[in-house]
Each structure stands twice: as structure tokens, then as C-alpha cells.
C-alpha positions, 0 to 999 in steps of 0.5 A: 202713707197708705197701703197702696203707697207701700205696695207701689214702693214694694213693686218698684223695689221688685222692678229694681231687683229684677233689673239686677237679676236680669243683668246677672242672668246675662253675665251668667249666659255669657260665661256659659257660652264661653267655649275657651273653658270647660263646661261651656253650655252646661247651664243652657237648659237652666238659663232657658228656665231662668230667663223664662221665670225672670221674664214672667216675674218682670211682667207680673210686676209691671201688670201689678203696677198698673193695678195698684193706684199712684 
């Protein structure tokens, strides 16, 4: 096994983790939008930042996977 194989494995692992993080962010957003409880929309700004960071990381991982040979 060479370094490129290890790199691909790590990038694929990151891709799976980022999908899970995205799912968790969607849950958190739904909870934050629930107006039946106090504290609705108190995470709005933070969620915007989290979604932007998540999107940026996901794009970077995708680009990295295109760079590392299979």
C-alpha cells in the first residue's frame, strides 16, 4: 500500500464524516426552527457559519480526491 492509497482512504473517510456532519447540521437547524419551544432561531447566525464551513470543507475534500491518483 502506498501513500496515495492511504490519502484516498483518509479522504474517503472525511467524506463519510462530512456527510454525517451535514445530517447533524440539518437536525440542529430543524430543532432551531421549532417555534413551539423557547430559543427558536437563537442559532441562526451560527448555523449559517456552520453550513458555510461544512460546504467549504466538503468541496475541498472533493477537489482533493480529484488530485490524488487512484
